[in-house]
C-alpha positions, -999 to +999 in steps of 0.1 A: -302-516-198-308-480-193-275-461-190-254-490-203-235-490-236-215-515-255-178-508-251-164-537-271-176-567-290-156-599-295-162-636-299-153-656-267-154-692-258-177-708-232-145-712-211-140-675-212-176-669-202-171-692-172-139-674-162-155-639-165-186-650-145-165-667-118-147-634-112-180-615-111-195-641-088-168-634-063-176-596-064-213-601-057-245-619-067-251-627-103-282-617-122-306-644-133-292-644-169-257-645-156-265-675-133-279-693-163-249-685-184-226-695-155-243-729-150-242-736-188-205-727-190-197-747-159-213-778-175-202-774-211-169-755-209-148-785-220-114-768-221-095-745-198-094-709-208-057-711-218-063-742-240-095-727-255-076-695-265-047-715-279-071-736-299-089-705-313-055-689-321-044-720-340-077-723-358-075-686-369-042-695-388-061-718-411-072-699-442-109-697-445-118-698-408-132-667-392-133-659-355-170-669-349-164-703-366-131-709-346-149-701-313-178-724-322-153-752-330-135-746-297-168-747-278-181-779-295-149-798-300-158-819-330-142-854-329-147-863-366-153-849-400-191-852-397-192-833-365-170-806-380-191-804-412-222-796-390-204-765-377-191-755-412-223-761-432-236-725-430-203-711-443-203-702-480-169-718-487-159-753-476-125-762-463-100-784-482-095-819-469-060-810-456-075-780-436-102-802-422-075-826-409-056-797-394-087-785-376-094-820-362-058-824-352-058-791-333-090-800-315-075-834-305-043-818-293-062-793-272-081-820-254-050-838-243 
């Protein structure tokens, strides 16, 4: 990492990772770490880039959800309250029942 610096940091979905690494793969050979990340993203990137971004944008409109949590929800696509609670359990504040329903509805809509 000599001579390299971080230009920007932001949370991205697994679908975004796949998209970025697909472009880099066309430009040349991927490093070992990039190959591992590409393989993982190809297998577990459940949504298209557009749908994943739309889902994250929709989740960010729900009060109490931050960007890392929204991305984690978009990557894991919880199907019920229990799955969602596993993702939310490390947060300091819980979500209201109405907000949990909104999250699950957004996830279901993104998967159609």
